[in-house]
C-alpha positions in Angstrom: 49.6 132.2 76.8 46.5 134.3 77.4 45.4 133.9 73.8 45.7 130.1 74.2 43.6 130.2 77.4 40.8 132.2 75.7 40.8 129.9 72.7 40.3 126.9 74.9 37.2 128.5 76.4 38.4 128.2 80.0 40.7 130.2 82.2 43.7 128.0 82.7 45.6 128.0 86.0 49.2 129.0 86.4 50.2 125.3 86.6 48.3 124.5 83.5 50.0 127.3 81.6 53.4 126.1 82.7 52.7 122.5 81.8 51.3 123.5 78.4 54.4 125.7 77.7 56.7 122.8 78.6 54.9 120.2 76.5 54.8 122.6 73.5 58.6 123.1 73.9 59.0 119.3 74.0 60.9 119.3 77.3 60.6 116.5 79.7 59.8 117.4 83.3 62.9 115.6 84.7 65.1 117.4 82.1 63.7 120.8 83.1 64.1 120.0 86.8 67.8 119.1 86.1 68.3 122.4 84.3 66.8 124.4 87.2 68.5 122.2 89.8 65.3 121.5 91.7 63.6 118.1 92.5 61.1 117.0 89.8 58.4 116.8 92.5 58.5 120.5 93.0 57.9 121.2 89.3 55.1 118.6 89.4 53.5 120.4 92.4 53.8 123.7 90.6 52.2 122.3 87.4 49.3 120.7 89.3 48.7 124.0 91.3 49.7 122.3 94.6 51.3 125.4 96.0 50.9 123.9 99.5 53.5 121.3 98.7 56.2 123.9 98.0 58.2 125.7 100.7 56.2 128.9 100.4 54.5 131.3 97.9 57.7 133.3 97.4 59.4 130.1 96.4 56.5 129.1 94.1 56.6 132.5 92.3 60.4 132.4 91.9 60.2 128.8 90.5 57.5 129.7 88.1 59.5 132.7 86.8 62.5 130.5 86.3 60.5 128.0 84.3 59.2 130.7 82.1 62.6 132.1 81.4 63.9 128.6 80.6 61.0 127.9 78.2 61.4 131.5 76.8 57.8 132.6 77.5 56.6 135.7 79.3 56.1 135.1 83.0 53.6 137.9 83.5 50.4 135.9 82.9 51.6 133.0 85.0 52.7 135.2 88.0 49.3 137.0 87.9 47.6 133.7 88.5 49.7 132.8 91.5 49.2 134.1 95.1 51.1 137.2 95.9 51.7 136.9 99.6 51.7 134.2 102.3 53.4 133.1 105.4 56.9 132.6 104.2 58.4 129.3 105.1 61.5 129.7 103.0 64.4 127.7 104.4 62.2 125.7 106.8 61.6 122.7 104.5 64.4 122.5 101.9 66.4 125.1 99.8 65.7 125.8 96.2 69.0 124.5 94.9 69.0 120.9 96.1 71.1 118.1 94.5 69.2 116.8 91.4 68.9 113.1 91.0 66.9 111.3 88.3 64.2 109.1 89.8 65.5 105.6 90.4 69.1 106.6 90.3 71.2 105.1 93.1 72.8 107.5 95.6 76.4 108.4 95.2 78.8 111.1 96.3 79.8 114.1 94.1 83.3 112.5 93.6 81.8 109.4 92.1 79.7 111.5 89.7 82.7 113.5 88.6 84.8 110.3 88.0 82.1 108.8 85.8 82.2 111.8 83.4 83.7 110.8 79.9 86.4 113.5 80.0 87.6 112.2 83.4 87.6 108.6 82.2 89.5 109.5 79.1 92.1 111.4 81.2 92.6 108.4 83.5 93.0 106.1 80.6 95.7 108.4 79.1 97.6 108.4 82.5 97.4 104.6 82.7 98.7 104.2 79.2 101.6 106.6 79.8 102.5 104.7 83.0 102.5 101.4 81.0 104.7 102.9 78.2 107.2 104.2 80.8 107.3 101.0 82.9 107.6 98.4 80.1 111.3 99.1 79.2 112.3 98.9 82.8 110.5 95.6 83.2 112.0 94.2 80.0 115.5 95.1 81.2 114.9 93.6 84.6 113.7 90.3 83.0 116.7 90.2 80.8 119.0 90.7 83.8 117.2 88.1 85.8 117.4 85.6 83.0 121.2 86.0 82.8 121.6 85.7 86.6 119.7 82.4 86.8 121.4 80.8 83.8 122.2 77.1 84.5 125.8 76.4 85.7 126.5 73.9 82.9 125.2 76.1 80.1 127.6 78.9 79.6 126.8 81.7 77.1 127.1 81.1 73.4 130.3 82.0 71.6 128.4 83.4 68.6 127.7 86.7 70.4 130.0 89.6 69.3 132.8 90.3 71.7 133.7 93.9 72.7 137.3 94.8 72.2 139.3 95.1 75.4 139.9 98.6 76.7 143.0 100.2 78.2 145.2 99.1 79.9 144.6 95.5 78.8 145.2 96.4 75.1 148.7 97.5 76.1 149.6 94.4 78.0 152.5 92.5 76.5 152.7 88.8 76.1 155.9 88.4 78.0 154.3 87.0 81.2 153.3 83.3 81.2 152.0 82.4 84.7 151.5 78.9 85.8 148.2 77.1 85.2 148.2 75.4 88.5 144.9 77.0 89.3 143.2 75.8 86.1 140.3 73.7 87.2 138.4 71.2 85.0 135.1 69.5 85.9 136.0 66.3 84.0 139.1 64.4 82.7 138.2 65.3 79.2 138.2 69.0 80.0 141.5 68.6 81.9 143.1 67.0 78.8 141.7 69.8 76.6 143.0 72.4 78.9 146.4 70.8 78.9 146.5 70.7 75.1 145.3 74.4 74.9 148.1 75.3 77.4 150.7 73.7 75.2 149.4 75.4 72.1 149.4 78.8 73.9 152.9 78.3 75.3 154.1 77.6 71.8 152.3 80.5 70.1 152.9 83.0 72.9 149.6 83.3 74.8 147.9 85.7 77.2 146.7 85.1 80.7 143.4 86.1 82.3 142.6 85.6 86.0 139.2 85.4 87.7 138.3 85.8 91.3 134.7 85.3 92.5 133.5 87.2 95.6 130.1 85.6 95.0 128.8 82.8 92.8 129.3 83.6 89.1 130.3 82.0 85.8 133.0 82.5 83.2 133.5 81.3 79.6 136.8 81.7 77.6 137.4 80.7 74.0 140.7 81.1 72.1 141.4 82.0 68.5 141.3 78.3 67.4 137.8 77.8 68.8 139.1 75.9 71.8 137.4 76.4 75.2 140.1 76.4 77.9 137.6 77.6 80.5 133.9 77.2 81.0 132.6 76.8 84.5 130.8 78.3 87.5 132.9 79.9 90.2 131.9 79.7 93.9 132.3 82.5 96.3 136.0 83.0 97.2 137.2 80.8 94.3 140.0 82.0 92.0 141.1 80.6 88.6 143.3 81.6 85.7 143.4 80.7 82.1 146.2 80.9 79.5 145.3 80.7 75.8 146.2 81.7 72.3 145.0 85.3 71.5 142.6 86.7 70.8 140.6 85.3 73.7 136.8 85.8 73.7 135.8 86.2 77.4 132.3 86.3 78.8 131.6 86.9 82.5 128.2 86.4 84.1 127.1 88.1 87.3 129.6 90.9 86.8 129.3 92.3 90.3 130.5 89.0 91.7 133.6 88.4 89.6 136.9 90.3 89.5 139.1 90.0 86.4 142.8 90.6 85.8 144.7 90.5 82.5 148.4 89.6 83.0 148.1 90.6 86.7 146.4 93.9 86.0 142.8 94.6 87.2 140.5 94.9 84.2 137.4 97.2 84.4 134.3 95.3 83.3 131.9 98.2 83.4 132.5 99.5 79.8 131.8 96.1 78.3 128.9 95.1 80.6 125.3 94.8 79.5 122.4 93.3 81.5 125.0 92.1 84.2 127.0 90.1 81.5 130.4 91.3 80.3 131.8 90.3 76.9 135.2 91.4 75.7 138.2 90.2 73.7 141.9 90.0 74.9 144.3 90.4 72.0 
């Protein structure tokens, strides 16, 4: 730096030396202030030799040495041009390490600054994506179950869905019992006639009996081996009904928690054949 000063024909001040070194390094004043964690105005005061605007001489010399180390220049010439002693006011105005803020930047807490960092934003995005992936299957299952629960009373489930085979002890039930169909209810004369015809066919072929009891509102659908539908209706709370048909009987029960099933008088467990609150099974 001394060689540069002599070449210019004038004895540069400490501030001029520091400013020249910074400009030659291509470093902006605000960038250097951010690296040193000091307000830009303090660097500006140092470069303009306004030592009186700094906390004290000790602070000014320490700041000048830090600038030289950051710019990778020797601090000896600069420190020689600065005052060596003064009434120390260190700590009376403001500390050296004050929060750095670019001029014009709005004030904000440290937490906000940390949250705006790209790595933090990326981590938050990953957590949100993981939560969405975890939550979607549960939401889909809930929607399917809700759709089955609010199915219209007159529209029973389709018969084209595969029926699960009946489990024990229903598979071992014999066909020797033929209870009365006095509880068979039909919602129209046509359905009553169909149920009567199905009953006659079942009695001739040796049929099976399935009983339903609703503790809450639910619906049932039964189709026999010939494609007849001896039972398709909604059951009200407390209502019981039985159906007798030619096996195999394809049985579908909606709102499983609300309907109890018996096959030839024996309770039948719906849990193994239930999915999304709808049970489908076959009685042979």
